[in-house]
Backbone as a ProteinNet text record, in pm:
[ID]
protein_1_A
[PRIMARY]
MGLLFKRQPDREEEDKQLLVKEIRKAQLEWLAAHMRLDWVVEHDEIDYAVYAMEAAEKKYEMLLRQAKKLNWEKAPFSVHEPIDSSVPFLRTYHF
[TERTIARY]
-865.3	-791.5	-788.2	-897.8	-900.2	-798.1	-782.1	-691.9	-548.2	-513.4	-372.3	-358.4	-447.6	-422.3	-424.3	-496.8	-494	-355.5	-300.1	-170.8	-52.2	-63.4	44.7	88.3	-10.3	41.1	110.2	67.9	133.5	277	288.9	421.7	518.4	466.6	533.6	587.2	491.7	519.9	636.1	620.8	724.7	861	860.7	990.8	1043.1	967.1	1017.7	1069.1	1007.3	1059.7	1199	1202.7	1313.4	1430.7	1422.9	1509.3	1545.6	1452	1485.4	1595.2	1562.7	1652	1785.3	1792.7	1920.1	1996	1934.9	1993.2	2044.2	1977.4	2025.1	2151.9	2131.7	2240.9	2371.8	2357.3	2466.6	2535.8	2435.8	2496.4	2576.1	2529.2	2608.6	2746.3	2738.6	2860.1	2972.8	2914.1	2997.8	3060.9	2970	3034.1	3131.3	3099	3211.7	3342.6	3320.2	3446.9	3517.7	3444.3	3511.2	3593.7	3523.1	3583.4	3719.6	3701.7	3812.2	3931.4	3906.7	4027	4100.5	4019.9	4082.5	4174.2	4160.2	4230.8	4344.4	4357.6	4459.2	4592.2	4696.8	4845.4	4918	4909.8	5000.7	4947.1	5038.4	5016.6	4904.5	4907.1	4810.8	4676.3	4668.7	4545.2	4477.8	4573.8	4519.4	4465.9	4520.2	4470.2	4331.2	4327.9	4204.7	4081.9	4126.6	4023.3	3975	4060.5	4029.9	3931	3974.9	3893.5	3746.1	3748	3625.2	3533.5	3600.8	3522.1	3459.4	3544.6	3503.4	3386.1	3398.9	3298.5	3161.3	3170.8	3054.8	2994.1	3073.1	3025.4	2945.2	2997.8	2936.3	2794.4	2804.5	2673.5	2570.8	2605.9	2518.5	2462.3	2544.4	2494.7	2407.6	2435.2	2352.4	2211.7	2201.7	2081	1996.6	2064.5	2003.2	1951.4	2026.4	1980.2	1851.5	1844.9	1739.8	1604.6	1625.2	1516.2	1458.3	1554.5	1520.5	1441.7	1479.3	1400.7	1252.7	1234.8	1091.4	1003.1	1056.6	980.5	891.4	949.5	871.7	833.3	714.6	677.1	749.7	766.7	839.1	924.1	1040.9	1134.3	1112.4	1101.1	1077.1	1196.8	1301.6	1422.9	1474.8	1583.7	1662.9	1799.2	1869.2	2009.4	2101.8	2025.8	2096.6	2101.3	2049.5	2063.4	2102.2	2164.1	2222.3	2097.4	2119.2	2013.8	1964.8	2056	2031.3	2109.6	2047.1	2137.9	2182.2	2120.5	2168.6	2300	2341.1	2472.6	2576.7	2665.5	2757.9	2831.8	2888.5	2980.2	2880	2760.1	2672.2	2636.8	2637.1	2601	2699.8	2819.6	2932	2915.4	2840.8	2847.1	2714.7	2724.9	2600.7	2625.7	2502.8	2532.8	2441.9
15376	15293.5	15147.5	15093.6	14953.5	14916	15004.5	14980.5	14964.2	15046	15039.2	14903.6	14854.2	14723.6	14616.6	14619.1	14526.3	14503.6	14615.9	14622.6	14567.7	14568.5	14531.5	14388	14284.4	14140.9	14129.5	14211.1	14196.9	14252.7	14360.7	14418.4	14323.8	14265.3	14169	14052	13997.7	13887.9	13931.8	14050.5	14110.5	14115.9	14156.8	14169	14037.7	13943.2	13801.2	13741	13773.9	13717.3	13794	13908.6	13983.8	13937.8	13911	13858.4	13720.7	13637.2	13501.9	13520.1	13591.9	13627.3	13667.7	13759.6	13809.6	13705.7	13610	13501.7	13412.9	13381.4	13283.8	13340.1	13473.3	13544.8	13538.2	13554.9	13561.9	13421.7	13325.7	13186.5	13162.2	13197.5	13173	13253.6	13376.7	13450.3	13389.8	13316.9	13256.6	13133.3	13048.5	12935.9	12959.7	13081.4	13130.3	13165.9	13226.8	13259	13139.1	13030.5	12920.9	12846.8	12853.6	12805.5	12877.3	13009.7	13101.2	13066.5	13049.7	13006.2	12872.6	12783.1	12656.1	12681.2	12790.2	12820.9	12924	12995	13104.7	13048.7	13108	13071	13173.1	13314.1	13404.2	13451.8	13509	13552.3	13655	13757.8	13860.6	13800.5	13698.4	13639.4	13562.8	13502.6	13425.9	13517.6	13627.9	13729.1	13781.6	13818.9	13860.1	13754.7	13628.6	13521.3	13494.9	13498.9	13482.1	13605.7	13726.6	13837.8	13834.9	13799.1	13783.6	13672.9	13575.2	13450.6	13498	13560	13601.5	13702.9	13794.8	13898.3	13828.7	13741.8	13671.3	13585.5	13530.5	13450.6	13536.2	13651.9	13746.8	13786.2	13821.2	13879.1	13758.4	13637.3	13525.8	13507.6	13507.1	13489.2	13598.5	13721.9	13842.6	13833.8	13790.7	13763.6	13660	13551.4	13434.2	13476.8	13559.7	13607.2	13702.6	13772.8	13866.7	13788.3	13664.5	13571.3	13513.1	13468.3	13409.5	13511.2	13641.2	13738	13746.5	13721.3	13711.9	13610.1	13513.5	13400.5	13331	13300.1	13225.6	13085.4	13056	12922.4	12801.5	12841.4	12746.9	12835.8	12816.3	12900.3	12861.8	12948	12932.6	12877.3	12833.5	12782.1	12684.8	12613.6	12527.3	12568	12581.5	12623.2	12488.8	12374.2	12245.8	12186.7	12236.7	12186.9	12286.5	12244.4	12341.3	12408.1	12524.9	12600	12539	12496.7	12450.1	12323.5	12202.8	12085.3	12058.8	12140.6	12126.1	12179.5	12266.1	12328.2	12241.3	12179.6	12065.2	12092.1	12220.4	12241.9	12273.4	12296.7	12320.9	12192.4	12087.4	11954.9	11906	11960.9	11926	11988.6	12096	12163.8	12146.1	12117.6	12094.4	12174.1	12242.5	12352.2	12287.8
10195.5	10290.2	10254.8	10216.5	10183.9	10068.8	9976.6	9857.5	9913.6	10012.2	10068.4	10134.7	10196.6	10264	10170.5	10050.4	9950.5	9882.1	9866.5	9789.1	9881.1	10021.6	10100.5	10070.1	10066.9	10046.1	9919.1	9817.8	9669.1	9696.2	9764.7	9780.5	9864.2	9956.5	10047.7	9952.4	9868.9	9778.4	9686.3	9630.3	9531.5	9606.8	9726.9	9809	9830.2	9846.5	9886.4	9746.2	9640.3	9518	9481.1	9508.4	9470	9578.5	9692.4	9789.8	9745.8	9694.9	9652.5	9518.4	9440.5	9323.5	9356.3	9459.3	9507.2	9577.2	9658.9	9721.3	9620.9	9510.8	9414.4	9337.4	9309.1	9253.1	9330	9467.6	9558.3	9572.6	9568.9	9566	9448.1	9333.4	9213.8	9207.5	9269.4	9280.8	9359.8	9485.4	9579.6	9510.3	9430.6	9368.9	9264.3	9198.6	9098.7	9156.3	9274.1	9348.5	9396.4	9435.6	9487.3	9355	9234.7	9124.4	9070.8	9095.8	9049.4	9148.2	9263.6	9357.4	9309	9246.8	9206	9093.7	9012.9	8894.8	8898.4	9001.3	9012.2	9042.5	8992.1	9014.5	9068	9041.4	9093.3	9226.2	9304.5	9435.9	9439.5	9360.4	9340.2	9314.8	9221.9	9183.6	9298.5	9375.4	9497.1	9597.4	9619.9	9716.8	9670.8	9548.5	9493.5	9499.6	9462.1	9464	9609.9	9703.9	9843	9889.5	9862.4	9889.7	9833.3	9699.3	9627	9692.5	9725.2	9778	9922.7	9997.4	10138.3	10121.3	10030.2	10002.8	9962.8	9869.9	9813.4	9926.9	10009.8	10115.3	10224.9	10259.1	10345	10292.3	10168.8	10095.8	10101.1	10065.6	10069.3	10209.8	10307.3	10448.5	10492.1	10439.4	10489.2	10427.1	10309.1	10244.7	10309.8	10348.1	10416.5	10545.6	10623.5	10749.9	10730	10625	10593.3	10569.2	10482.4	10454	10594.1	10683.2	10804.5	10884.8	10890.6	10957.1	10925.3	10800.8	10749	10795.6	10866.6	10921.1	10824.9	10701.2	10605	10660.4	10644.7	10687.5	10612.9	10476.2	10394.3	10295.3	10296.8	10210.3	10076	9985.3	9839.3	9759.7	9833.1	9778.1	9882.8	9836.7	9930.6	9918.2	10029.5	10034.6	10031.2	10040.6	10058.7	9930.2	9818	9683.4	9596.1	9476.7	9380.8	9317.4	9275.6	9209.3	9079.9	9003.5	8873.4	8844.7	8850.1	8844.6	8690.2	8611.9	8465.8	8437.7	8524.4	8519.8	8582.1	8504.3	8559.8	8694.1	8697	8823	8936.4	8924.5	9045.5	9101.1	9029	9084.5	9188.9	9185	9281.5	9426.7	9422.6	9545.1	9628.6	9750.5	9836.2	9952.4	9988.4	10112.1	10216.7
[MASK]
+++++++++++++++++++++++++++++++++++++++++++++++++++++++++++++++++++++++++++++++++++++++++++++++

């Protein structure tokens, strides 16, 4: 029984790390969808870009709500800063 309880914190930490990765991936997808919208010209492309942006935004919001439910004392990431400031287009977006 003791072994089972020792594994639980490790599993919880792994789940948190996985969620953080998913949040970062969703944030990048959302930013890419915003950029795609800036470059489309045809009506069908606009429809697709808007749909993709809305879907990416919903996924990102859903993952952030999941993180909030975990009641982390300190989030392992900041949603108000770009993920990687070395990527030029990410420097222009602030959440």
